[in-house]
Structures are given as structure tokens and as C-alpha cells.
C-alpha positions as CSV (number, residue, x, y, z in Angstrom):
1,M,-14.7,2.6,-33.9
2,K,-15.3,0.6,-36.9
3,R,-18.7,-1.1,-37.2
4,N,-18.5,-5.1,-37.5
5,I,-20.6,-6.5,-40.0
6,L,-21.2,-10.0,-41.0
7,V,-22.3,-10.5,-44.6
8,I,-23.8,-13.9,-45.6
9,D,-24.7,-14.7,-49.1
10,D,-24.0,-17.9,-51.0
11,E,-22.8,-15.9,-53.9
12,D,-19.0,-15.0,-53.7
13,D,-19.6,-12.0,-55.7
14,A,-22.3,-10.7,-53.4
15,V,-20.3,-10.9,-50.5
16,E,-17.5,-9.3,-52.3
17,M,-19.5,-6.4,-53.6
18,I,-21.3,-5.7,-50.2
19,T,-18.0,-5.8,-48.6
20,L,-16.4,-3.0,-50.8
21,M,-19.4,-0.9,-50.3
22,L,-19.2,-1.2,-46.7
23,E,-15.4,-1.1,-46.2
24,D,-15.6,2.3,-48.0
25,A,-17.8,3.4,-45.3
26,D,-15.2,2.5,-42.3
27,C,-16.8,-0.8,-41.8
28,R,-15.1,-4.2,-41.0
29,V,-16.6,-6.9,-42.9
30,I,-16.7,-10.6,-42.1
31,G,-18.1,-12.8,-44.8
32,A,-19.8,-16.0,-45.0
33,N,-21.2,-18.4,-47.5
34,S,-24.2,-19.9,-45.5
35,G,-26.3,-19.4,-42.7
36,A,-24.3,-22.0,-40.7
37,D,-21.1,-20.3,-41.4
38,G,-22.7,-17.0,-40.1
39,I,-23.5,-18.8,-37.0
40,K,-20.1,-19.9,-36.4
41,Q,-18.7,-16.4,-36.9
42,L,-21.4,-15.0,-34.3
43,A,-20.1,-17.5,-31.7
44,D,-16.6,-15.9,-32.1
45,G,-18.1,-12.6,-31.0
46,G,-17.6,-8.8,-32.0
47,V,-20.4,-8.6,-34.6
48,D,-22.7,-5.5,-34.5
49,L,-24.8,-6.2,-37.4
50,A,-25.5,-9.1,-39.8
51,I,-26.6,-8.8,-43.5
52,I,-28.1,-12.0,-44.7
53,D,-29.3,-13.4,-47.9
54,I,-32.8,-15.0,-47.7
55,L,-32.4,-17.8,-50.3
56,M,-29.3,-20.1,-49.7
57,P,-28.7,-23.7,-49.5
58,V,-27.6,-25.5,-46.2
59,M,-29.4,-22.9,-43.8
60,D,-31.5,-20.1,-45.4
61,G,-31.7,-16.6,-44.3
62,I,-35.1,-17.3,-42.4
63,E,-33.6,-20.0,-40.2
64,F,-30.4,-17.9,-39.5
65,I,-32.9,-14.9,-38.4
66,R,-34.7,-17.5,-36.1
67,R,-31.6,-19.1,-34.6
68,V,-30.0,-15.4,-33.8
69,Q,-33.3,-14.2,-32.2
70,D,-33.2,-17.0,-29.7
71,T,-29.4,-16.8,-29.2
72,Y,-28.5,-13.1,-30.0
73,P,-31.7,-11.2,-29.6
74,A,-30.1,-7.7,-29.5
75,L,-28.1,-8.1,-32.8
76,P,-29.7,-6.1,-35.7
77,I,-30.3,-8.0,-38.9
78,V,-30.7,-6.7,-42.6
79,A,-32.3,-9.3,-44.7
80,I,-31.7,-9.2,-48.4
81,S,-33.0,-11.0,-51.3
82,G,-32.7,-11.1,-55.3
83,G,-35.7,-10.0,-57.3
84,G,-34.6,-10.1,-61.0
85,S,-37.8,-10.4,-63.2
86,A,-41.1,-8.7,-62.7
87,Q,-42.4,-12.1,-62.2
88,N,-40.1,-12.9,-59.3
89,A,-40.5,-9.5,-57.6
90,D,-43.7,-10.6,-55.7
91,V,-42.1,-13.7,-54.6
92,N,-39.2,-11.5,-53.5
93,A,-41.4,-9.2,-51.7
94,D,-43.0,-12.1,-49.9
95,F,-39.5,-13.5,-48.5
96,L,-38.5,-9.9,-47.4
97,R,-42.0,-9.5,-45.3
98,Y,-41.2,-13.1,-43.7
99,A,-37.8,-11.8,-42.8
100,R,-39.5,-9.1,-41.0
101,S,-41.8,-11.1,-39.4
102,F,-39.0,-13.4,-38.0
103,G,-37.2,-10.4,-36.8
104,A,-35.2,-8.7,-39.5
105,N,-34.8,-5.0,-38.5
106,A,-34.6,-3.8,-42.2
107,T,-34.9,-5.5,-45.7
108,L,-33.3,-4.6,-49.2
109,S,-34.0,-6.0,-52.4
110,K,-31.2,-7.0,-54.7
111,P,-29.7,-5.3,-56.6
112,F,-29.4,-2.4,-54.6
113,R,-27.2,0.7,-54.8
114,R,-24.5,1.4,-52.2
115,E,-26.4,4.6,-51.0
116,E,-29.5,2.4,-50.1
117,L,-27.3,-0.1,-48.1
118,L,-25.3,2.5,-46.4
119,A,-28.7,4.5,-45.5
120,I,-29.9,1.2,-43.8
121,V,-26.6,0.4,-41.9
122,N,-26.3,4.0,-40.6
123,R,-29.9,4.1,-39.3
124,I,-29.6,0.8,-37.5
125,L,-25.8,1.2,-36.4
126,P,-24.8,4.8,-36.5
127,P,-20.9,5.4,-37.2
128,G,-19.2,5.8,-33.8
129,Q,-21.8,3.8,-32.1
130,A,-20.7,0.4,-32.6
131,E,-20.8,-2.0,-29.7
132,A,-20.6,-5.8,-30.2
133,K,-23.8,-7.5,-29.8
134,R,-23.4,-10.9,-27.9
């Protein structure tokens, strides 16, 4: 059974790259460009895991996590955030810590390798054990 993963990032390239990484691992990916769009996708059902960027306009990742915890508390969430320069790395780490404190099951700093992403996805949602969280 394919794992249904919702990927939310305001950067189309990031959604596309993560989608390619996950589809190669026998996952079905649903893309969204904002937390608000992600919430709409969740309402349609069938999502096993959500991967959310923290810094986005409209509804950021922290607000998304808070809403999901209220409405879909069993849904696992992986929070991602871009680091870039050494100066931003500390700020990025803070955002990822906040995401954990609000309920993210795991965090990952951008840029990340395919192996890092798949290790987290496979730990949270082992292949063959997909079950839509509603």
C-alpha cells in the first residue's frame, strides 16, 4: 500500500524536489503551497503524513501544526526549514525546536539529502503500514 504524504511548501521547486524523492520510495504525494491549502487537502482525507515548511506566508508551519493537533491529532508531521548561511542556522534551529514543541514528530533542516528524508519518513511511517489518519 502506498503511503500518502502531504508536502506543503511555498516554493514550487521544493515541493517538486520532495515529491520526486518520495515518489521514488513508492509514496503518493499531494502538494500544497500554503498551510491553508494543506488544511483543505487534509479535509479530503487519506493523508498518512504531512511534511510542512515552517516559514511561509498566509499560514506558516507552526500555525498549521497547531491546527492539525486540534483536528487530526494522530497525523504525524515532519517540519522542515531552510538554513542557508551560518548566521541563519541558529534561527533555523530555533524554528525547528518550536515546531517540535508544538507537536511535529520530526524536523529536518534544508537543504537535506534524499536519504535523510526517507529515513525520517520510514521511521514514522514504515513501508507497508500506511493507514490514513483522519
